[in-house]
Each structure stands twice: as structure tokens, then as C-alpha cells.
C-alpha positions in Angstrom: 3.5 -51.8 -50.9 6.2 -49.1 -51.0 3.1 -46.7 -51.9 1.0 -48.0 -49.1 4.3 -47.3 -46.8 4.9 -44.1 -47.9 1.5 -42.8 -47.8 1.1 -44.2 -43.9 4.3 -42.5 -43.7 2.8 -39.1 -44.8 -0.5 -39.7 -42.9 1.6 -40.2 -39.5 3.3 -37.4 -40.3 0.0 -35.6 -40.7 -1.5 -36.6 -37.7 2.1 -36.0 -35.9 1.9 -32.3 -36.8 -1.4 -32.0 -36.2 -1.0 -33.4 -32.6 2.2 -31.4 -32.5 0.5 -28.1 -33.3 -2.4 -28.9 -30.7 -0.1 -29.7 -27.9 1.8 -25.7 -29.0 -1.4 -24.3 -28.7 -2.1 -26.3 -25.4 1.2 -25.1 -24.1 0.3 -21.8 -25.0 -2.9 -21.5 -23.3 -1.4 -23.1 -20.4 1.5 -20.6 -20.5 -0.9 -17.8 -21.1 -2.8 -18.8 -18.0 0.0 -19.1 -15.3 0.6 -15.8 -16.5 -2.3 -14.5 -16.0 -2.4 -16.3 -12.2 1.0 -15.0 -11.9 -0.2 -11.2 -12.4 -3.0 -12.1 -9.9 -0.9 -13.6 -7.3 1.4 -10.3 -7.5 -1.7 -8.2 -7.3 -2.7 -9.8 -4.1 0.4 -9.5 -2.5 0.7 -5.9 -3.4 -2.6 -5.3 -2.0 -1.8 -7.2 1.0 1.7 -5.7 1.6 -0.2 -2.5 1.1 -3.1 -3.5 3.9 -0.3 -4.4 6.5 1.7 -1.0 5.6 -1.5 0.7 6.1 -2.4 -1.3 9.5 1.4 -0.8 10.8 0.7 2.7 10.4 -2.3 2.8 11.7 -0.9 1.2 14.8 2.1 3.0 14.9 0.0 6.2 15.1 -2.3 4.8 18.1 0.7 3.5 20.1 2.3 7.0 19.7 -1.1 8.7 21.0 -1.1 5.9 24.0 2.7 7.0 25.0 1.7 10.4 24.6 -1.6 9.9 27.2 0.6 7.7 29.3 3.0 10.4 29.7 0.3 13.0 30.7 -1.2 10.8 33.2 2.2 10.3 34.8 2.6 13.5 35.0 -0.9 14.1 36.3 0.1 11.7 39.0 3.0 13.4 39.9 1.3 16.6 40.2 -1.3 15.2 42.3 1.2 13.5 44.3 2.7 16.6 45.4 -1.0 18.3 45.8 -1.8 15.4 48.5 1.6 15.9 50.1 1.2 19.6 50.5 -2.4 19.2 51.7 -1.0 17.2 54.6 1.6 19.5 55.5 -1.2 22.0 55.6 -3.9 19.7 57.6 -0.7 18.7 60.4 0.0 23.1 60.1 -4.3 23.0 60.9 -3.9 20.5 64.0 -1.0 21.9 65.5 -2.4 25.6 65.4 -6.3 23.7 66.8 -4.0 22.0 69.6 -2.6 25.3 70.5 -5.8 27.1 70.2 -7.6 24.4 72.5 -4.9 25.0 74.5 -4.9 28.6 74.9 -8.9 28.0 75.4 -8.4 25.8 77.6 -5.9 27.8 79.7 -8.4 31.0 79.0 -10.8 29.4 80.8 -9.1 28.1 84.0 -8.3 31.6 84.3 -11.9 32.9 83.8 -13.6 30.2 86.2 -10.9 31.3 89.1 
């Protein structure tokens, strides 16, 4: 009986050791997979961050170009307003000169008719 029990005990110990070895191998395999996933995740995060950085840089360049265009257009509008005011002033002067010329012509015609 003791021999059978000892033999069973040894068999159980071998089985336990074999199961423990299998569990250890499985654990190591899972750890390798996790490590691979972590590396891929870090790479994906880096690529994502690089893409965001590049997009932000492009947006900043575009925003700066838009600011410059707005500034240029504001300057153009300002110069056009000044030009309009100048033209209005010239028109007013020309209208006054035309009125004076018409009055002079009217007086000239009155004198001529007499």
C-alpha cells in the first residue's frame, strides 16, 4: 500500500510539475504577446502624434497665410476707401466748375443775345 501510495504521489508530482511547466510556458507566451501589443500600441501612438503634429504645423502655416491675406485685403480696402474719397472730392470740384462754366455760358449767351 505504501509503495502504491508513494508511486501515486510521484506520478502526481510529475503531473503537477508538467502542468506547472505548461502554465509557465503559457504565461511566457502571453507576456511576449502583451509586449508585442504594447510595442505596436506605442508605435501607433507615436504615428498618431506625429500626424497630429504635422497637421497642426500645416494648420498654423495656413492660418498665418490667411492672416497675411486678411491684412493685405484690409490694406487694399483702406486704400480703395481713400481713393473713393479722393474721387468724390474731384467729382464735387468738377461739378462746381461745371456749374460755374454753365453760369458763365448763360451770362455770355445773355450778353450775346442783346
